[in-house]
N, C-alpha and C positions, 0 to 999 in steps of 0.2 A: 201646168203643174201635174195634171192627171197623166199626160203623156210621159213625163219624166218618171212618174211612179211606175207606169206600165213598162217602160224600158228597164228600169232598175229591177223590177220584179222578174221580168223575163231573163235578165242577165243572172240574177240570183238563182232562179229555179233551173236554168239551163246548166249550171255547174253541178247540180246535185245528181244529174243523170250519170255523169262520168264517175262520180264518187260511189254511187250505188252499184254500178257495174263492177268497180274494183272490189267493193265489199263482197259482192256475190262471188266473184272469182276467188277471193281469199277463202271464203267459206267452202266452195267446191274443192279447192286445193287441200284444205284441211281434212275434209271428209275423205278425199282420195288417199291421202297419206294414212289415215286411220285404217282404211280398207286394205291397203297394201301391207301395212305392218301386221294387221290381224291375219291376213292370208299367209304371210310368211310364218308367223308363230303357229298358226293352226296346221299349216302344211308340215312342219317339222314334227308335231305331235301325232299326226295321222299317218305319217310315212312309215313308222316302225310296224304297226300292225298289218298294214297292207303289204309291206315288203316281206314280212314273215309269211303271210298267206300266199304271196306269189311264189316264194321259194318252195313252200310246201306243195303247191300245185305242180311244180316242175319236178320235184324229187321227193317222194314220200319218205325216204330214209332220213331226211334232215328235219322232219317235222317233230316238234315236241308233242307229247301225249296229249 
């Protein structure tokens, strides 16, 4: 009886490892998606001031006061 319990317990706990790996992979994918979306949104906001500064450095006649 005890060996049956150990075999069932080993079979039960062995399947959790794959499920845990999948859960961690989904969490990492979700975090990566948030980082990419945030970088795209922030990149568009930051692009205008740096683009203006770069054009002013190249040609001072186009700079705003």
